[in-house]
LOPA-281856 format. One record per residue (C-alpha): z, y, x. Coordinates in pm, whole numbers, padded with zeros to 5 digits, always signed. Example, Ala and Ser with C-alpha at 12.3 -4.5 7.8 and 13.67 -1.06 7.14 Angstrom:
2
+00780-00450+01230+00714-00106+01367
***
This chain:
630
-00667-00333+02832-00749+00021+02719-01081-00076+02556-00945-00390+02386-00902-00390+02010-00762-00686+01815-00931-00754+01483-00649-00723+01230-00832-00908+00952-00913-01199+01182-00555-01208+01315-00398-01213+00968-00645-01468+00830-00587-01712+01113-00212-01660+01119-00207-01755+00750-00415-02062+00832-00170-02159+01108+00131-02122+00879-00039-02318+00601-00139-02603+00829+00206-02612+00987+00384-02631+00653+00144-02884+00501+00141-03118+00800+00491-03065+00940+00586-03433+00930+00250-03576+01044+00102-03349+01310+00387-03111+01396+00672-03360+01460+00902-03201+01195+00932-02876+01388+01084-02567+01225+00997-02330+01512+00711-02298+01758+00743-02151+02108+00418-02104+02304+00419-01938+02646+00129-01826+02867+00169-01742+03234-00018-01512+03468-00395-01463+03448-00619-01688+03659-00988-01692+03752-00989-02072+03745-01170-02253+03464-00881-02380+03250-00861-02560+02916-00506-02516+02788-00404-02523+02424-00179-02222+02470-00475-02013+02591-00695-02156+02315-00436-02042+02059-00447-01691+02204-00828-01676+02184-00822-01814+01830-00548-01578+01708-00609-01260+01910-00963-01330+02045-00819-01251+02387-00588-01418+02634-00262-01227+02666-00119-01320+03008+00257-01329+03066+00332-01352+02694+00574-01566+02492+00513-01625+02121+00782-01769+01891+00698-01850+01529+00959-01918+01262+00938-01930+00884+01017-01559+00855+00877-01387+01163+00636-01391+01454+00817-01285+01772+00617-01173+02077+00758-01095+02421+00510-00924+02652+00439-00608+02858+00443-00252+02725+00059-00224+02721+00017-00537+02513+00300-00434+02281+00111-00108+02215-00194-00316+02133-00006-00545+01894+00185-00268+01716-00128-00182+01518-00109-00527+01352+00248-00497+01222+00179-00349+00878-00114-00579+00797+00073-00882+00927+00365-00836+00691+00141-00742+00399-00108-01029+00435+00111-01311+00567+00465-01220+00461+00579-01250+00823+00748-00972+01012+00589-00902+01352+00877-00859+01599+00761-00714+01932+00984-00734+02242+00890-00535+02550+00959-00671+02898+01063-00373+03114+00869-00341+03440+01176-00347+03660+01331-00649+03483+01250-01019+03457+01267-01031+03076+01576-01252+03068+01756-01034+02811+01461-01046+02575+01435-01423+02617+01790-01457+02489+01683-01273+02173+01397-01520+02128+01624-01821+02168+01873-01669+01925+01599-01624+01664+01521-01996+01697+01887-02091+01645+01896-01904+01314+01632-02123+01145+01732-02344+00854+01862-02685+00956+01882-02825+01306+01630-02640+01527+01335-02853+01642+01104-02646+01859+00737-02727+01909+00605-02638+02254+00324-02739+02490+00490-02919+02783+00154-03033+02927+00030-02676+02972+00110-02577+03328+00104-02205+03404+00208-01991+03696+00406-01668+03697+00770-01560+03701+00792-01497+03327+00663-01846+03244+00892-02013+03496+01200-01821+03379+01126-01906+03014+01090-02275+03102+01424-02262+03280+01598-02088+02987+01455-02340+02741+01577-02638+02942+01928-02488+02956+01936-02379+02590+02040-02713+02447+01763-02691+02187+01542-02988+02102+01181-02939+02216+00889-03162+02108+00515-03165+02179+00317-02951+01931-00020-03030+02089-00134-03272+01811-00073-03008+01547-00263-02738+01734-00549-02976+01808-00586-03062+01440-00560-02695+01342-00838-02590+01581-01065-02888+01511-01234-02736+01202-01428-02419+01281-01506-02129+01052-01849-01965+01031-01792-01723+01321-01667-02000+01548-01961-02223+01462-02201-01939+01536-02049-01895+01883-02092-02267+01950-02454-02255+01832-02523-01966+02068-02372-02161+02356-02579-02466+02255-02896-02259+02235-02837-02126+02585-02768-02471+02729-03078-02618+02562-03299-02338+02690-03164-02370+03044-03227-02745+03039-03572-02722+02883-03714-02417+03058-03533-02402+03391-03401-02745+03488-03708-02943+03381-03945-02701+03550-03736-02696+03867-03715-03075+03888-04088-03111+03822-04165-02861+04097-03940-03037+04347-04089-03377+04272-04444-03247+04265-04407-03064+04598-04206-03342+04760-03926-03102+04855-03576-03202+04962-03319-03019+04748-02953-03115+04719-02783-03184+04387-02526-02918+04469-02799-02658+04529-02960-02738+04195-02622-02704+04027-02571-02366+04193-02913-02237+04083-02856-02362+03729-02517-02192+03705-02675-01864+03812-02923-01888+03525-02649-01976+03272-02434-01679+03370-02732-01441+03360-02920-01531+03038-03168-01247+03088-03340-01458+03356-03472-01677+03073-03519-01395+02827-03213-01499+02625-03060-01201+02445-02694-01286+02496-02450-01053+02671-02372-01188+03016-02005-01090+02984-01972-01329+02686-02135-01622+02867-01984-01875+03105-02012-02237+03212-01800-02499+03037-01804-02693+03365-02023-02674+03677-02371-02819+03607-02406-03183+03716-02711-03343+03882-02705-03712+03978-02976-03941+04116-03046-04191+04393-02813-04474+04287-02488-04271+04273-02375-04204+03918-02045-04110+03758-02081-03987+03402-01751-03798+03384-01784-03418+03356-01503-03379+03608-01725-03516+03886-01911-03235+04069-02268-03252+04197-02270-03393+04550-02479-03294+04852-02724-03583+04818-03093-03492+04796-03259-03523+04455-03428-03864+04432-03742-03909+04219-03615-04206+04020-03355-04174+03745-03214-03820+03724-02910-03749+03504-02839-03382+03423-02542-03242+03228-02500-02877+03130-02193-02727+02962-02207-02369+02838-01964-02130+02670-02018-01825+02450-01716-01610+02362-01502-01898+02501-01657-02161+02265-01813-02465+02433-02134-02661+02388-02285-02948+02587-02627-03100+02646-02714-03395+02869-03049-03554+02949-03181-03836+03165-03525-03797+03322-03698-04112+03446-03983-04116+03699-04198-04430+03720-03966-04613+03478-03982-04988+03426-04027-05152+03085-03661-05255+03100-03552-04895+03154-03769-04778+02866-03618-05036+02630-03266-04943+02739-03327-04572+02695-03479-04615+02350-03187-04834+02243-02932-04578+02364-03126-04299+02193-03129-04497+01866-02754-04553+01900-02693-04182+01950-02909-04091+01652-02719-04342+01434-02383-04199+01545-02499-03844+01474-02626-03943+01129-02285-04099+01055-02096-03777+01126-02064-03672+00764-01762-03532+00584-01513-03807+00498-01645-04071+00740-01403-04280+00946-01429-04209+01319-01356-04569+01419-01637-04700+01197-01881-04454+01353-01815-04603+01694-01903-04950+01567-02232-04816+01431-02344-04727+01782-02254-05067+01928-02430-05247+01642-02753-05060+01707-02750-05169+02071-02705-05533+01972-02975-05512+01705-03215-05367+01962-03160-05666+02190-02960-05458+02440-02617-05617+02398-02560-05595+02775-02540-05216+02739-02224-05240+02528-02024-05348+02834-02178-05066+03039-02094-04788+02797-01859-04504+02887-01509-04508+02733-01612-04312+02423-01913-04179+02237-01802-03822+02297-01538-03587+02162-01471-03280+01957-01541-02946+02122-01474-02577+02066-01232-02349+02248-01136-02658+02444-01423-02858+02587-01271-03189+02480-01038-03266+02188-01082-03535+01920-01224-03844+02092-01498-04055+01930-01339-04390+02012-01251-04704+01815-00878-04630+01844-00915-04299+01662-00806-04349+01300-00897-03996+01200-01153-03874+00950-01455-03651+00999-01414-03311+00831-01653-03029+00757-01652-02765+01031-01581-03011+01309-01810-02993+01612-01869-03294+01834-02021-03350+02173-02194-03682+02100-02247-03864+02429-02407-04207+02465-02407-04316+02828-02431-04640+03022-02374-04669+03396-02384-04946+03650-02729-05058+03529-02946-05249+03775-03314-05292+03853-03344-05595+04081-03721-05549+04118-03691-05206+04277-03816-05190+04635-03633-04864+04699-03259-04928+04749-03175-04597+04576-03353-04713+04260-03170-05043+04218-02867-04889+04047-02899-04627+03778-02737-04474+03471-02864-04330+03143-02690-04061+02941-02787-03854+02636-02554-03580+02507-02586-03330+02223-02368-03080+02036-02340-03167+01666-02196-02962+01377-02050-03144+01074-02168-02986+00748-01981-02948+00420-02057-03141+00103-02177-03456+00273-02488-03287+00410-02653-03432+00724-02503-03297+01047-02682-03026+01243-02778-03093+01606-02729-02756+01774-02910-02870+02091-03212-03022+01914-03451-02773+02079-03408-02965+02406-03639-03272+02376-03501-03622+02424-03794-03835+02305-03928-04087+02553-04259-03910+02611-04073-03588+02696-03826-03730+02950-04038-03993+03130-04293-03933+03405-04549-04141+03594-04645-04069+03954-05015-04146+04014-05164-04243+04349-05508-04134+04471-05629-04432+04675-05888-04224+04861-05607-04030+05028-05351-04310+05052-05376-04336+05431-05340-03961+05470-05017-03964+05271-04869-04266+05452-04903-04480+05143-04709-04236+04923-04828-04077+04604-05072-03792+04664-05062-03662+04310-04794-03662+04046-04849-03658+03672-04592-03429+03516-04559-03264+03178-04800-02988+03275-05072-03253+03321-05041-03364+02960-05353-03247+02774-05137-03177+02470-04886-02968+02666-04901-02595+02592-04754-02331+02813-04579-02025+02672-04889-01819+02761-05119-02059+02576-04897-02047+02268-04892-01666+02283-05274-01654+02312-05314-01891+02016-05085-01675+01803-05282-01366+01907-05613-01534+01816-05470-01640+01479-05356-01283+01415-05702-01153+01507-05867-01396+01264-05624-01299+00988-05685-00930+01049-06062-00977+01043-06042-01162+00713-05820-00896+00558-06050-00614+00668-06362-00788+00546-06192-00873+00218-06060-00520+00163-06345-00316+00304-06678-00479+00211-06781-00311-00112-07113-00480-00184-06965-00828-00181-06627-00776-00347-06535-00801-00710-06480-00495-00922-06106-00523-00853-06151-00500-00473-06166-00185-00261-06498-00005-00216-06583+00141+00123-06599+00487-00031-06238+00443-00142-06106+00339+00201-05885+00602+00367-05795+00594+00736-05566+00901+00731-05447+01084+00421-05379+01406+00612-05444+01565+00950-05076+01519+01032-05122+01140+01026-05381+01143+01305-05218+01041+01639-05200+01338+01878-05407+01310+02195-05420+01519+02509-05753+01370+02621-06087+01380+02439-06161+01010+02476-06278+00738+02241-05965+00581+02095-05877+00290+01867-05580+00312+01625-05509-00043+01505-05240+00068+01260-05488+00274+01056-05790+00056+01140-05970+00362+01273-06189+00470+01562-06135+00828+01684-06420+01000+01870-06444+01353+02018-06693+01580+01839-06710+01944+01947-06362+01924+02098-06200+01770+01789-06091+01407+01742-06275+01279+01432-06164+00949+01274-06395+00681+01131-06255+00383+00942-06348+00059+01107-06547-00059+00803-06798+00223+00860-06892+00093+01205-07183-00148+01237-07166-00218+01611-07085-00072+01952-07291-00114+02269-07246-00021+02633-07482+00033+02926-07381+00127+03276-07554+00209+03604-07483+00402+03922-07497+00729+03726-07219+00629+03487-07159+00445+03160-07310+00502+02815-07129+00396+02496-07314+00399+02165-07145+00352+01826-07380+00268+01535-07258+00324+01179-07352+00142+00858-07648+00311+00688-07917+00248+00428-07985+00222+00055-07772-00095+00024-07472+00076+00179-07231+00160-00106-07137+00517+00003-07507+00606+00018-07543+00504-00347-07229+00686-00456-07312+01007-00264-07696+01025-00261-07705+01389-00142-07458+01335+00142-07572+01339+00507-07431+01036+00691-07397+00993+01068-07618+00711+01187-07494+00676+01545-07300+00855+01819-07351+00825+02196-07106+00912+02471-07169+00925+02844-06915+00888+03122-07062+01034+03442-06976+00873+03772-06822+01064+04062-06655+00979+04390-06315+00977+04222-06413+00825+03891-06600+00496+03960-06285+00281+03984-06159+00425+03655-06494+00388+03484-06529+00029+03603-06179-00056+03489-06241+00086+03141-06576-00089+03111-06427-00424+03213-06138-00386+02969-06372-00310+02680-06623-00580+02771-06502-00832+02507-06529-00556+02246-06870-00423+02348-07031-00763+02383-06948-00842+02018-07044-00636+01715-06902-00489+01399-06548-00535+01267-06462-00832+01487-06540-00631+01800-06331-00329+01717-06039-00535+01588-06050-00739+01907-06011-00414+02099-05719-00317+01873-05534-00640+01935-05595-00649+02308-05441-00305+02370-05155-00088+02249-05092-00148+01876-05070+00223+01804-05343+00393+02009-05589+00168+02184-05800+00178+02496-05950+00506+02607-06293+00567+02768
***
């Protein structure tokens, strides 16, 4: 732990929040405790959600294995190893100054079991005011000798221990700005994986008719989550993890619990349910989608009703709302949409709170709690055991539909924020139709020879298309700016005249060049040409057009400049001698033809056009600082 540093300000701030919550809610959430004793066992590589570990991450931003924490009204006692004591010693002064609590650090010697130090902890509990009532976490099961010995000492101490889990759950339910940001980052990653990897992978499998197991898809998806760079996501891989293994279900076998792993069944092109849980800096987010191929009208109506129910539940998650009433909102929507049969097919809840623990506050009718600002919910609307009696394929007769999103409750009664909204859930984005080409039906044994997927949608735009459109828009904008700023004869008296345009204010501003080649500098809107061994710049507004001719002897490039009595610089400087045109020849040789051809082809769009548009097009197609060379 040599490179680990605990943020003192964060530690003190959250310790104060813990003390304040404990004192204010002692009789309601903390079972009238006057001491807290939280122990964590040995480190484990297993994916675990334990409140004791969540408390460590929240307080220290790290898990401190083999550590016992005891909190009383006057002090925070910590029993741990020498290395971790050295780490915590730096917090002592700030802790007492900011919280009023003394930080008492007890070191467990390497050669001992820590029993002597445990007696000191128990004695500090016995000295509290009144009869000691100790809050602990009996449901958290750890391994390790220190944890086991502490459990044994506690059971023999004669002290009264009660469950402090409700208090910790309520404390951790409302997130601060930094916690919310971590959840949003996890949600962004999950949405991007679903939208850009999972959808594309499923479309490819269906389109190619491949046989790929659910478990294999889950494995591939997990690899992308844990290495965000594969999707161009700028999140550090060491801060990223799965909240649970990705889940793929299809072919009539559905279980909408996140504890059910993807099986080895082959992906079936019917109803496909996908769930992805991600974590960033230990904070969880969740996104779930159902993709339907060749859906029936009944399935469409059911999906739209479930989507409307989810949207109504999300809209109801405002500060001060009753959780039990929110649940009824979802059921009412289903009945109003004529889908009352879905109410009996719903999962046990409409989701749960999420954060350091994947699941906390449950969105169920029995929950009498209130929605508070800073809470984050995984809103899940799912129905399973649905049937399609008209299906000819046995695997399509039973199906499930589930939609899940991560939602942040805003302060001041503002509408909640859906952190996973970038992953589409509208009907036209999650439904597909497989088309059959009758001319080839016999060749394909009666099966579909062509599939209509999202890429077949005339309105669908790939990332490359979007990039090209943005580039074209930038080119148009640049052309307009140059024409507006550089055309002297047609501008108002307040505009720039061509004679006033400056490409470079000094020789030092001209980009250095080792080669005497024609160059384009888009930053300065200039063309640089070699004249007598010196690179001479011309502002782009001085150029009328550029032409190119090539044959077996080489390539000829001719640049024609603006000239004539109507040209503003000619009027302003009547005695000046202006260059009318320049010609450059690139001679062919045995070694040079490939290079010459490549340069000519690259400049073709520029040389076929004329004037400002042509040269700006060259600027935008090449390096933004120094353009193409010939």
